[in-house]
Structures are given as structure tokens and as C-alpha cells.
Wavefront OBJ file of the C-alpha trace (Angstrom):
o trace
v 42.311 -20.982 67.187
v 43.057 -17.531 66.363
v 44.555 -18.379 63.273
v 41.238 -20.530 62.450
v 39.157 -17.502 63.291
v 41.125 -15.231 60.860
v 40.762 -17.920 58.070
v 37.003 -18.143 58.784
v 36.839 -14.301 58.401
v 38.780 -14.311 55.315
v 36.555 -16.980 53.855
v 33.515 -14.847 54.982
v 35.076 -11.546 53.464
v 35.827 -13.629 50.212
v 32.479 -14.954 50.132
v 30.922 -11.504 50.601
v 33.107 -10.000 48.113
v 31.878 -12.894 45.633
v 28.267 -12.243 46.474
v 28.901 -8.468 46.079
v 30.571 -9.037 42.837
v 27.807 -11.314 41.529
v 25.061 -8.624 42.811
v 26.982 -6.060 40.780
v 27.025 -8.249 37.695
v 23.234 -9.010 38.067
v 22.487 -5.471 38.381
v 24.713 -4.523 35.341
v 22.620 -7.394 33.456
v 19.482 -6.009 34.798
v 20.213 -2.349 33.722
v 21.368 -3.558 30.148
v 18.081 -5.292 29.837
v 16.314 -2.285 30.843
v 18.192 -0.100 28.427
v 17.715 -2.670 25.441
v 13.939 -2.772 26.410
v 13.818 1.205 26.235
v 15.552 1.025 22.892
v 13.205 -1.536 21.517
v 10.145 0.479 22.968
v 11.470 3.534 21.337
v 12.040 1.847 18.069
v 8.591 0.267 18.001
v 7.014 3.492 18.853
v 8.823 5.207 16.018
v 7.775 2.356 13.589
v 4.123 2.605 14.724
v 4.074 6.402 14.401
v 5.474 5.919 10.751
v 3.081 3.199 10.262
v 0.195 5.387 11.339
v 1.450 8.346 9.053
v 1.692 6.272 6.184
v -1.881 4.773 6.669
v -3.377 8.115 7.274
v -1.769 9.455 3.951
v -2.980 6.411 2.160
v -6.620 7.069 3.682
v -6.346 10.448 2.572
v -5.271 9.645 -1.006
v -7.838 6.995 -1.451
v -10.660 9.268 -0.090
v -9.310 11.953 -2.543
v -9.269 9.454 -5.527
v -12.759 8.283 -4.310
v -14.453 11.667 -4.617
v -14.725 11.674 -8.370
v -15.875 8.230 -8.431
v -18.420 8.914 -5.782
v -19.730 11.943 -7.814
v -19.601 10.087 -10.983
v -21.871 7.353 -9.495
v -24.196 10.141 -8.186
v -24.443 11.400 -11.791
v -24.730 8.174 -13.264
v -27.555 7.401 -10.887
v -29.234 10.653 -11.620
v -28.806 9.967 -15.449
v -30.335 6.450 -14.934
v -33.358 7.916 -12.982
v -33.861 10.442 -15.825
v -33.492 7.879 -18.378
v -36.044 5.479 -16.450
v -38.310 8.508 -16.238
v -38.173 9.007 -19.934
v -38.871 5.572 -20.759
v -42.029 5.564 -18.582
v -43.029 8.919 -20.320
v -42.451 7.151 -23.780
v -44.216 4.076 -22.831
v -47.176 6.269 -21.519
v -47.115 8.336 -24.937
v -47.132 5.165 -26.742
v -50.126 3.758 -25.071
v -51.833 7.240 -25.415
v -50.878 7.061 -29.159
v -52.398 3.560 -29.499
v -55.524 4.634 -27.813
v -55.890 7.572 -30.272
v -55.159 5.322 -33.248
v -58.082 2.989 -31.946
v -60.317 5.903 -31.505
v -59.473 7.209 -34.938
v -60.059 3.720 -36.336
v -63.290 3.616 -34.668
v -64.207 6.956 -36.124
v -63.135 6.365 -39.661
v -64.915 2.864 -39.547
v -67.975 4.828 -38.238
v -67.744 7.375 -41.016
v -67.163 4.677 -43.770
v -70.421 2.920 -42.330
v -72.491 6.151 -42.213
v -71.188 7.185 -45.584
v -72.252 3.741 -46.971
v -75.643 3.849 -45.458
v -76.325 7.279 -47.157
l 1 2 3 4 5 6 7 8 9 10 11 12 13 14 15 16 17 18 19 20 21 22 23 24 25 26 27 28 29 30 31 32 33 34 35 36 37 38 39 40 41 42 43 44 45 46 47 48 49 50 51 52 53 54 55 56 57 58 59 60 61 62 63 64 65 66 67 68 69 70 71 72 73 74 75 76 77 78 79 80 81 82 83 84 85 86 87 88 89 90 91 92 93 94 95 96 97 98 99 100 101 102 103 104 105 106 107 108 109 110 111 112 113 114 115 116 117 118
């Protein structure tokens, strides 16, 4: 019976050692996964920072390049507005000229009739 108890104890100790060994292996796997996750996270954060830096630089360059175009568009709009104002002014002057021509023709016709009547 004593030998049987020793064998049971040996089996129990062996089972405990296997369980401890398995738990240590699982712990090592978990630590490796955590380390890998931290490395991936650090790499992802670095890539995100670099992406943000590149995007900010692109935005700055595009805004810088856009400024002369914006100014040109404003100047173009101002020129177009002045051109339209001049076109209106020319049209108004043309109408006034036509009215004057009509008045002159009417006065000439009146003067011719008056001269013919005398």
C-alpha cells in the first residue's frame, strides 16, 4: 500500500510539473504575443505619424500653390466686372448717340422744311 501511495504521489507531482510547465509555456506565448502587439502598435503609430506629416506637408504645398491661382481668379473676376461695366457704359453711350442722331436728323429735317417754306 505504501508503494502505491508513493506511486500516486509521484504521478500527482508529475502531473503538477506538467501543468506548471504548460502554464509557463502559455505565459511565454502570451508575453510574446503582447510584445508582438506592442511592436505592431508602435510601428502603426509611427506609420500614422509619418502619414499625417506627409499629408500636412501636401496640404501646405497645395494651399501655397493655390494662393496665386486664387489671386488670379479674384483679379480675373475684377477684370470681368470692369469689362461688363465698360460694355454697359458703351451700350448706354451708343443709345445716347442714337438719340442725338435722331434729334439732329429731326432738326435738320425741320430746318430743311423751314428753308423750303421760305
